C-alpha positions as CSV (number, residue, x, y, z in Angstrom):
1,M,10.1,-24.5,18.7
2,A,13.1,-26.4,17.6
3,F,14.8,-25.1,14.5
4,N,16.6,-27.2,11.9
5,R,20.0,-25.6,11.7
6,V,21.6,-25.8,8.3
7,E,25.3,-26.7,8.5
8,R,26.0,-27.9,5.0
9,I,25.2,-26.1,1.7
10,D,26.3,-26.1,-2.0
11,E,28.0,-22.9,-3.2
12,S,26.8,-23.7,-6.7
13,L,23.3,-24.6,-7.6
14,S,22.4,-26.8,-10.5
15,L,18.9,-26.4,-11.8
16,R,16.9,-29.6,-12.2
17,R,13.4,-28.5,-11.3
18,V,11.9,-25.1,-11.7
19,L,8.5,-23.9,-10.3
20,I,6.9,-21.1,-12.5
21,S,3.8,-19.1,-11.8
22,V,3.7,-15.6,-13.3
23,Y,1.2,-12.9,-14.0
24,D,3.6,-11.0,-16.2
25,K,4.9,-13.3,-18.9
26,T,7.3,-10.8,-20.5
27,G,10.4,-12.7,-21.5
28,L,9.2,-15.9,-20.2
29,E,9.4,-17.9,-23.4
30,D,13.1,-17.0,-24.1
31,F,13.9,-17.6,-20.4
32,V,12.5,-21.1,-20.3
33,R,13.9,-21.9,-23.8
34,G,17.3,-20.8,-22.4
35,L,16.9,-23.0,-19.3
36,I,16.0,-26.1,-21.3
37,R,18.9,-25.4,-23.7
38,I,21.3,-25.4,-20.8
39,N,19.8,-28.5,-19.1
40,P,17.8,-30.6,-21.5
41,E,16.6,-32.8,-18.6
42,L,15.0,-29.8,-16.7
43,E,11.6,-30.2,-15.2
44,I,9.2,-27.3,-15.2
45,Y,6.3,-27.2,-12.8
46,S,3.6,-24.6,-13.6
47,T,0.1,-23.4,-12.8
48,G,-2.9,-22.1,-14.5
49,G,-2.3,-19.5,-17.1
50,S,1.5,-20.0,-16.9
51,Y,1.1,-23.7,-17.7
52,E,-1.3,-23.0,-20.6
53,Y,1.1,-20.3,-22.0
54,L,4.2,-22.5,-21.8
55,K,2.4,-25.5,-23.2
56,K,1.8,-23.4,-26.3
57,V,5.1,-21.6,-26.7
58,I,7.5,-24.5,-25.9
59,S,5.5,-27.2,-27.5
60,D,8.4,-28.1,-29.8
61,I,10.8,-28.7,-27.0
62,G,8.7,-29.0,-23.8
63,K,7.2,-32.5,-24.2
64,G,7.7,-34.4,-21.0
65,K,9.3,-31.4,-19.4
66,L,6.3,-29.3,-18.4
67,I,4.2,-30.6,-15.5
68,S,1.0,-29.1,-14.1
69,V,1.2,-28.2,-10.5
70,A,-2.3,-29.7,-10.0
71,D,-1.0,-33.0,-11.4
72,Y,2.0,-32.9,-9.0
73,T,0.0,-32.1,-5.9
74,G,-3.1,-34.1,-6.8
75,Q,-5.3,-31.1,-5.9
76,P,-7.2,-29.4,-8.7
77,E,-7.0,-25.5,-8.8
78,M,-9.9,-23.7,-7.0
79,Q,-12.5,-22.2,-9.3
80,G,-11.3,-18.8,-10.4
81,G,-7.6,-19.7,-9.7
82,L,-7.9,-18.5,-6.1
83,V,-5.9,-21.5,-4.8
84,K,-3.3,-23.0,-7.0
85,T,0.0,-23.4,-5.1
86,L,-0.9,-23.3,-1.3
87,D,-0.1,-27.0,-0.9
88,F,2.2,-28.9,1.5
89,K,4.1,-30.6,-1.3
90,I,4.9,-27.3,-2.8
91,Y,6.3,-25.8,0.4
92,L,8.1,-29.0,1.4
93,G,9.9,-28.8,-2.0
94,I,11.0,-25.2,-1.4
95,L,11.8,-25.1,2.3
96,S,13.3,-28.7,2.9
97,E,17.0,-29.2,2.9
98,P,18.8,-31.9,0.8
99,Y,21.4,-32.8,3.6
100,N,18.7,-33.3,6.3
101,Q,17.7,-37.0,6.8
102,A,14.4,-35.9,8.5
103,H,13.5,-33.7,5.5
104,D,14.4,-36.6,3.2
105,Q,11.9,-38.7,5.1
106,D,9.2,-36.0,4.9
107,R,9.6,-35.7,1.1
108,E,9.5,-39.5,0.7
109,R,6.4,-39.8,2.9
110,V,4.4,-37.6,0.5
111,G,6.2,-38.0,-2.7
112,A,7.6,-34.5,-2.9
113,I,10.6,-33.3,-4.8
114,L,13.1,-30.4,-4.3
115,F,12.6,-27.2,-6.3
116,D,15.8,-25.4,-7.3
117,M,14.3,-22.2,-8.7
118,V,11.0,-20.5,-8.0
119,C,10.0,-18.0,-10.6
120,V,7.0,-15.9,-9.7
121,N,5.7,-12.4,-10.2
122,L,2.6,-10.9,-8.7
123,Y,-0.9,-9.6,-9.5
124,P,-0.5,-5.9,-10.5
125,F,-2.2,-4.4,-7.4
126,A,-0.3,-1.1,-7.7
127,L,-1.2,-0.7,-11.4
128,V,-4.8,-1.4,-10.8
129,L,-4.8,1.1,-7.9
130,A,-3.4,3.8,-10.2
131,K,-6.0,3.0,-12.8
132,T,-8.9,5.4,-13.1
133,G,-12.2,4.0,-12.1
134,A,-11.0,0.9,-10.3
135,D,-13.4,-0.1,-7.5
136,A,-12.8,-1.9,-4.2
137,E,-13.7,-5.3,-5.6
138,E,-11.2,-5.1,-8.5
139,L,-8.5,-4.0,-6.1
140,R,-9.3,-6.8,-3.6
141,Q,-9.2,-9.4,-6.3
142,N,-5.8,-8.2,-7.3
143,I,-4.3,-8.9,-3.8
144,D,-1.9,-11.8,-4.5
145,I,-1.7,-14.5,-1.9
146,G,0.0,-17.6,-3.3
147,G,2.7,-15.5,-5.1
148,P,4.1,-13.7,-2.0
149,C,4.0,-17.0,0.0
150,M,6.1,-18.8,-2.6
151,L,8.5,-15.8,-3.0
152,R,9.0,-15.5,0.8
153,A,9.6,-19.3,1.1
154,S,12.1,-19.4,-1.8
155,A,13.9,-16.3,-0.6
156,K,14.2,-17.7,2.9
157,A,15.6,-20.9,1.3
158,Y,18.3,-18.9,-0.8
159,L,21.0,-21.3,0.6
160,R,19.7,-23.8,-2.0
161,V,16.9,-22.1,-4.0
162,A,16.9,-19.2,-6.5
163,S,14.0,-16.9,-6.0
164,V,13.2,-15.1,-9.2
165,C,10.6,-12.2,-9.0
166,D,11.6,-9.8,-11.9
167,P,11.6,-10.7,-15.5
168,H,14.4,-8.2,-16.1
169,D,16.7,-10.7,-14.3
170,Y,16.1,-13.5,-16.9
171,P,18.8,-12.5,-19.4
172,E,21.6,-12.2,-16.7
173,L,20.6,-15.5,-15.1
174,I,20.9,-17.2,-18.5
175,R,24.3,-15.5,-19.0
176,E,25.5,-16.8,-15.6
177,L,24.2,-20.3,-16.2
178,D,25.9,-20.4,-19.6
179,A,29.2,-19.2,-18.2
180,S,29.1,-21.6,-15.2
181,F,28.0,-24.9,-16.8
182,G,24.4,-24.6,-15.6
183,K,25.0,-23.4,-12.1
184,L,24.0,-20.4,-10.1
185,S,26.3,-19.0,-7.3
186,L,25.4,-18.5,-3.7
187,S,26.0,-14.8,-4.1
188,T,23.5,-14.6,-6.9
189,R,20.9,-16.5,-4.8
190,K,21.6,-14.1,-1.9
191,N,21.0,-11.1,-4.2
192,L,17.8,-12.6,-5.7
193,A,16.5,-13.2,-2.1
194,A,17.2,-9.6,-1.1
195,K,15.3,-8.3,-4.2
196,T,12.4,-10.6,-3.4
197,F,12.0,-9.5,0.1
198,K,12.1,-5.9,-1.1
199,L,9.4,-6.5,-3.6
200,V,7.1,-8.4,-1.3
201,S,7.6,-5.7,1.4
202,G,6.6,-3.0,-1.0
203,Y,3.7,-5.0,-2.3
204,D,2.3,-5.5,1.2
205,T,2.9,-1.9,2.1
206,A,0.8,-0.7,-0.9
207,V,-2.1,-3.1,0.1
208,A,-1.9,-1.9,3.7
209,L,-1.9,1.8,2.7
210,W,-5.0,1.2,0.5
211,F,-6.9,-0.6,3.3
212,A,-6.0,2.3,5.6
213,Q,-7.4,4.9,3.2
214,L,-10.5,2.9,2.1
215,A,-13.3,5.3,3.0
216,D,-16.3,3.0,2.4
217,P,-15.5,-0.8,2.5
218,C,-19.0,-1.6,1.4
219,A,-19.3,0.7,-1.6
220,A,-18.7,-2.0,-4.3
221,Y,-21.1,-4.6,-2.8
222,K,-24.7,-5.3,-2.0
223,V,-24.6,-5.8,1.7
224,E,-27.0,-8.3,3.4
225,K,-28.3,-7.1,6.7
């Protein structure tokens, strides 16, 4: 397989387009308001519950700035929200490089844009696991698929994408953006990527350990013979 070797990057990242899909919405309103204050032209692409939440809480400043991922991709979400972001245009926007002509042609071919920040947190598998009385089906439903995929992609692309996986980082990111005229440093992007991979690794480990200890995989279901 031939790799596209990156030879040119920007030390400072200006935020123009942000992709947001979060389970935990703690601090999200203040974070998004801060991002729009810093860049009034910012575009925010969002999914499902995150989109509906933002549509309500930033209605006074978000007109024309908030875009549904389903509208962007042209693909409606799967019933129950099982598939929202697993789409070629999403990953093209995360993983393609701005100084690569072939990638430019790929984006132009499908009408894709570059995402500069991916803000995602995951279904609370560990919390559900710790809850008394949770059955196998509730736990299975809380195994996140799209979230880890987007986080891994954005962390791999740290050379030009900020991967944000923890609401506790929102205030510090706003402070850096304020202090640097709306830009995030390569050092910050690298640190965010390291945190993202640690989070996803721990998440996958928790799921793997649960499967290994699952005594009866059929207990929560009516099994057809």
